C-alpha positions as a printed Julia matrix, in Angstrom:
165×3 Matrix{Float64}:
 -28.93  -65.19   10.14
 -31.82  -65.62   12.41
 -35.27  -65.77   10.94
 -36.24  -62.55   12.75
 -33.32  -60.6    11.24
 -34.13  -61.83    7.75
 -37.7   -60.65    7.96
 -37.09  -57.21    9.54
 -33.92  -56.26    7.71
 -34.44  -53.13    5.65
 -32.05  -51.27    3.4
 -31.89  -47.6     4.48
 -30.72  -45.21    7.15
 -32.1   -44.61   10.57
 -33.15  -41.13   11.63
 -30.13  -40.87   13.94
 -27.73  -41.63   11.08
 -29.37  -38.96    8.93
 -29.19  -36.35   11.71
 -25.52  -37.12   12.34
 -24.7   -36.92    8.64
 -26.49  -33.55    8.33
 -24.68  -32.26   11.41
 -21.27  -33.2    10.02
 -22.05  -31.72    6.59
 -23.33  -28.47    8.12
 -20.18  -28.11   10.26
 -18.01  -28.52    7.18
 -20.09  -26.0     5.2
 -19.98  -23.42    8.02
 -16.21  -23.81    8.28
 -15.75  -23.28    4.55
 -18.12  -20.28    4.48
 -16.2   -18.6     7.33
 -13.09  -18.66    5.14
 -14.59  -16.48    2.38
 -14.78  -13.08    4.2
 -11.22  -13.5     5.48
 -10.02  -14.38    2.02
 -11.83  -11.41    0.49
 -10.3    -8.97    3.0
  -6.83  -10.37    2.35
  -7.33  -10.07   -1.41
  -8.55   -6.47   -1.15
  -5.63   -5.52    1.11
  -3.16   -7.13   -1.26
  -4.68   -5.32   -4.24
  -4.48   -1.97   -2.41
  -0.85   -2.58   -1.45
  -0.04   -3.42   -5.06
  -1.7    -0.21   -6.32
   0.15    1.84   -3.71
   3.45    0.15   -4.57
   2.9     0.95   -8.24
   2.1     4.55   -7.29
   5.27    4.91   -5.21
   7.43    3.43   -7.97
   5.75    5.7   -10.51
   6.49    8.81   -8.42
  10.1     7.68   -7.92
  10.4     7.33  -11.7
   8.96   10.83  -12.18
  11.62   12.21   -9.84
  14.36   10.24  -11.59
  13.13   11.64  -14.91
  13.56   15.17  -13.54
  17.26   14.43  -13.52
  20.21   15.1   -11.31
  20.9    18.67  -12.46
  17.32   19.88  -11.89
  17.15   18.22   -8.47
  20.52   19.74   -7.58
  19.06   23.15   -8.49
  16.05   22.5    -6.25
  18.35   21.71   -3.33
  20.44   24.84   -3.86
  22.76   25.22   -0.88
  20.77   22.85    1.31
  21.64   19.2     1.92
  18.1    17.84    2.06
  14.61   18.55    0.79
  11.53   16.97    2.34
   8.05   17.38    0.82
   5.11   16.16    2.91
   1.8    15.89    1.14
  -1.18   15.57    3.48
  -3.72   14.14    1.08
  -6.93   14.56    3.07
  -6.19   18.17    4.01
  -4.63   18.96    0.66
  -1.73   20.75    2.32
   1.92   20.54    1.34
   4.8    21.14    3.73
   8.32   21.68    2.43
  11.41   21.36    4.6
  14.98   22.29    3.69
  17.5    20.77    6.12
  14.62   19.96    8.53
  13.44   23.58    8.69
   9.95   24.23    7.35
  10.0    26.51    4.34
   6.96   28.79    4.19
   5.45   29.49    0.76
   7.31   26.97   -1.39
   7.73   28.05   -4.97
   5.21   26.63   -7.44
   8.09   25.58   -9.7
   9.4    23.26   -6.97
   6.0    21.58   -6.64
   5.53   21.49  -10.42
   8.97   19.94  -10.93
   8.12   17.12   -8.54
   4.56   16.79  -10.0
   3.05   17.08   -6.52
  -0.49   17.99   -7.65
  -0.87   14.96   -9.93
   0.6    12.73   -7.22
  -1.92   14.18   -4.77
  -4.77   13.25   -7.13
  -3.6     9.67   -7.51
  -3.05    9.26   -3.75
  -6.5    10.66   -3.12
  -8.02    8.03   -5.44
  -6.21    5.32   -3.48
  -7.42    6.68   -0.14
  -3.88    7.22    1.14
  -3.31    9.64    3.98
   0.15   11.03    3.33
   2.88   11.09    0.71
   6.5    11.97    1.41
   9.35   12.78   -0.97
  12.81   13.11    0.52
  15.83   14.14   -1.54
  19.27   14.26    0.12
  22.84   14.72   -0.92
  24.85   11.64   -0.05
  27.58   12.74    2.32
  31.1    11.91    1.25
  30.06   11.17   -2.34
  29.94   13.89   -4.95
  27.27   13.95   -7.67
  24.95   11.5    -5.92
  21.47   12.14   -4.53
  19.37    9.81   -2.4
  15.64    9.81   -3.15
  13.05    8.28   -0.83
   9.34    8.14   -1.71
   6.86    6.93    0.91
   3.07    6.62    1.11
   1.23    6.15    4.38
  -2.17    4.47    4.22
  -4.59    2.6     6.41
  -3.86    2.53   10.1
  -0.1     2.81   10.45
   0.81    1.1     7.17
   3.28    2.53    4.7
   5.14    1.64    1.55
   8.54    3.14    0.77
  11.13    2.99   -1.96
  14.69    4.31   -1.94
  16.74    5.04   -5.02
  19.77    7.07   -6.06
  20.3     9.56   -8.85
  23.74   10.5   -10.1
  25.19   12.87  -12.63
């Protein structure tokens, strides 16, 4: 080495090196911090979907527990029963064969446990719950049951099952 370099050589960083290192570190930190809100939203949405899925499965199990014979009695001479529960308004619409049935009997709503389902959907912040029970055409002693919950903006969760004699 030259004599000049030996005398003036210092161990350390220049101000430019420090500024560049801080810039790179801050870019990495900002990138990582931007990930957290997105991750939190995804986690919350996933948790809500799981709670709604559990709720739908629970209501389907309640209907299955009612049993084929009781559901057959509810249908009477009709081929399908549709119960729409508008959670925010607290109203219930009942359709037999796609015709709205005014003043549904309290026993029908009690059999399907609509009021308790309304409470649990209200806690979840869901907008609408639907129960659809149909006779399966061409197959005797078989009912199709569909339970659906609508939540958020255009999202829904649905389960289909069958109940037989």
